[in-house]
N, C-alpha and C positions, 0 to 999 in steps of 0.2 A: 892056290897059294895060301899063305898064312896071314893075309891082310884083308880086312874089309873096311870100307869107308862109304859114307853117304848112303847107309843101309837103312832098311826098315824091316827088321826081323820080328816075327810074332810066332810064339810057340805055345802049345797047349800045356806044357809042363816045364821043361828045362831048355836053356840055351847054353851051349858050351862052344867057345871060340878059343882054339888052342893058341892062335897068334894074336894079332892086334886088331882092335876095333877103334879106328881113329875118330870117326864122327858118324852121326846117325842115331837111330833109335832101336832098342831091343826091348821087347816086352814078353814076359813069361809069367806063368802062374806061380811056380815054386822057387826057381833059382836061375841065376845067370852067373856063369863062371867064364872069365876072360883072361887071357894071358896079360895083355896090356890094353888099357882103355883111355881114350882121349888123346889130343894132340894140339899143341899150341899153334894157332893160326889156321887150322883146318875146319873150324866150326865146332859146334857142341856135340857131345855124346850124351844121350839120354838112356838110362837103364831103369826099367820099371818092372816090379814084381808085385804080386798080390800081398795083402797083409799076412804076416807070418812067414813070408819068403825071405830069401837072402841073395845078396849080390857080392861076388868075390872076384878078385883079380890079383895077379902077381904085382901089377903096377897100375895105380890110378893116377893120371895126370891131373893138374889143377883144371877146374872148370867142368868136371863131369857131374851131370845131374843124376842123383840116385834117388829113386822113389820106391818106397815100400808101402803099399796100400795108400792111405792118405798122407803119409809122412814123407817129407823130402829133405834133401840136403844137397848142396853143391860143394864139391871138393875145392879147397883153396890152396892146397899144398900137394906134394907128391906123397902118396901112400904106397907102401910096399907090403905085399903079402897080407892083405886085409880082407875081411868079410864084413859087409854092412848088414846090420839087422836092426829091428826096432826093439828098444828096451825102455820100459816105463814111458812110452809115448814119444821117445826121441830116437832118431836114426843115429846109431853109434857104430864105430869101426872097431872090430875085434881082430885078434890074430886069425889069419886064414886057417880054416879047418882042413 
């Protein structure tokens, strides 16, 4: 199916989920790309990549923890078609690549 929840995914380089990741954790070295991540009422979603990596999704729900190297941010609103990267020591959301 196109839905994962309560997961613990670890990859050596990239993670790509075409559908939804509602809650759980995904950890990759370079990038994570998800169709939709997070879900209100189902628990937290944690996405982590190494410094210099990127985290992208068509939709980020509020409450998703994004960590790039030592820098982290928790989404407080819905983000559409965004890629999170580190810029000048801050996690920022850019238009999805």
